[in-house]
N, C-alpha and C positions, 0 to 999 in steps of 0.2 A: 504494500500500500504506500503510495507516494504521499509524503507529509507536506504540510503547508510551507515549511522552510525550504524544502527542495524545489517546490514550484516557484517560490520567491526568487531563489538563486537563478533558476532557468530564465525567468522573466527578466531579471536584472541583467543577465548576460546578453539576452536579445536586445534589451535597451541599450547596453554598452555598444553593441554592433551598430545599431541605428544611429546612436549618438556620435560614434566615430565617423560615420558617413556624413553627418551634418557638420562635424568639425572640419572635414577636409573639403567641404563644398566651396570655400573661397579659392581653392586651387586654380581654377580657370582664370580668375581675376589676376592672380600673381604670375601666371604664365604670360598674360597680356602685358603686365608691368615689366617683366623681365625682357620681353621682346622689344618693348618700346623704350626701356631704360628710363621710364618716367611713370609717376603715379597718376598723371593726368588729373581728372576731376574726382578721382576716388578720395574718400575721406578715411582718416585713420580712426575715427571715433568708434565704429562698430567693433574694432579689434581691441581698442583700449577698454571699452565697456565690457567686452567678453572676458578679458583678462581679470578684471575685478570680480566678475561673476564667478569665474572658475576658482579664483583664490578663496573666495568665501565658501564655496561648496567643498573645496578640498579641506579647508579647516573644519567645516561642519562634519565631514566624514571621518575625521581622525578619531582614534579610540579615546582621546582625552575629552572629546566633546560629545560624540554620538557613537558609541560602540556598535559593532556589527554592521558597519556601513562601508565595507571594503569596496563594493562595486561603485558606490557614489564617489569614493576617494579616487579609485583608479581611472575612471573615465574623465573626471575633471582634471586629474593630474596630466593625462594625455592631452586633453584639450588645452590646458595651460601651456604645455610645451609647444603645441602647434601654433597657438596664438602668438607666443613670443617669437617664433620663427617668422610668422606673417608680419608682425610689427617691425621686426628687425629689417626684413626686406623692404618694407614700406619706408622705413627711416633712411635706408641707403639711397633710395631713388627719389626721396621727397625733397621739396625746396626748403629753404631756411625757416619759413613760417610754419610749415607742418612739422619740421623737426623740433622746433621750440615747443609747439603744442604737445607733441608726444612726450618730450622730456618733462614738461610741466605736469601733465596729467598723471604720468607714471609715478612721478615723485609724490604727488598727492595721494595716489592709491596706496603706495608703499607705506606712507605715514599712517593712513587710515587703517589698513589691514594690520599694521604693527600695533596700533592702539587697541584694535578689537582683540587681537591675540593676547596682549598683555592684560587688558581689562578682564577678559574672560578667565584666563588661567589664574590670575592673582586675586580677582575679586569674587569669583563664583567657584563653589567647591562641590557641586553635585552635577551629575550628568544631565539631570532634568533642567536645572537652571541654565547650564551652558548651552544645551540644545535649544532652549526657548529663546535665548538672546541671539545666538548666531543664526538660528533658523528664521527668526523674525526679520533680521537684517537681510538674509538671502531673499526672502519674499519681497521686501521693499525694493531691493535692487532689481529683482525680476520684473516687478510691476513697471519700473522705470524703463526697462528694456522692451516691454510690451508695445511701446510706442512705435517701434520700428516696423513690425508687421502690419500695424494699423495704418501706417503711412503708405505701405505698399498696397494694401487693400483699397485705400482711398484712390490711389492712382489707377487701379483697375476699374473702379466705378466711374471715375471722371473720364478716362480714355476709352472705356468700354472695350478694353483689350487686356489679355493676360500675358502680353509679350514680356513684361518685366516681373512676372511671378511664375517661375518654372514649376510645372506640375510635380516633378520629382521631389523638389524641396518641400513643397506644401504637403505632399503625401507622407514624406519621411518625418516631417515635423509633427503631423497628426499621429502617426504610428508611434513615434517616440513618446509623445505625451501620454498615449494610452498605456504603453508598456510601463512607464514609471508610475502612472496612476495605479495600476494593478499592483505594482511592487510596493507602493506606499500603503495600500489597503491590506495586503497579506500580513504585514506586521505594521500595524497602524503608525504612520508617520505624518503628522498633520502638515508639516512644512513642505515636504516633498509632494504631498497630496494637493495642497493649495496651488503650489507653483505649477505643477503639471496638469492639474485640473483646468486652470485658466488657459494653459498652453494648448491643451487638447481641444478646448472650445474654439480658440483662435485658429488652430489648424483645420478644424472642421469648417469654420467660416470661410477660410481660404479655398478649401475644396469646393464649397458651394458656389463661391464667386467664380471659381475657375469654370465650372460646368455651365454657369449662367452666361458667362461672357466669352467663352472660347469660341473661336471660329477658325476655319482653315487659313493657314498662313501666319498665325500667331507663333511667337517663339521660334523663329528660324534660328538655325545653329549659329550663324555669324553674330547676330545681335545678342542672343542670350548668353553667349560666351563672354561678352564684354560687360554684362551686368554685374554690379558689385553684389555678389551673393554673400553678404555679410553674415558672419557667424551669429551675431545677435539677432538678426532678423529671422533667421531660420531656427535659432536655438533659444528662443524665449522660454521654451519649456524644457530646457536642458538642466539636469541636476548636476 
């Protein structure tokens, strides 16, 4: 008889695989940047925001904050590594203004995450209290990042075209949210539940918009490859 914990691990592994796919979704953008040797009109903010999100969830998944969350820790650790690579490449090919923006925001993020880590470890002494504080902060930052897919959805409605909302990303985003939602329910985790519940709803909304506005000729390969498939827009529901 398969127990609940085994099912939870399997679901978490599936969630890790889908999440990894979303983490590497910006790769076409960076292929374009490398070929042009310029970041063009792309913004570093999605990658800066996702680094903050990953750092928070990595800390949340550590044994000193929320034990038995190794799958949350591993996928966000991988995501953090990939986002650092993306931002490093962006920095290399960016102009002075964008470089200063990157340095400034990363400095602020490091100060913030250091304060969270020190405050949590020194000021809170139970797993419940630590999980509550860090989990709440993760949700707050997740809600901030929800603005990105909403912007893309607005573009679809205004232009009546899904050219800039790839189906594969929307489908993966929805599937990812559902996987982590189930994961959170099998051993109840309110913070992962809320984050991915909202993410799954937004993913479903994107799919509905896609089928409402899709028409032949949308999302041709040349154009979609140059769209900034930001990690934060696709991974608002990433734990």
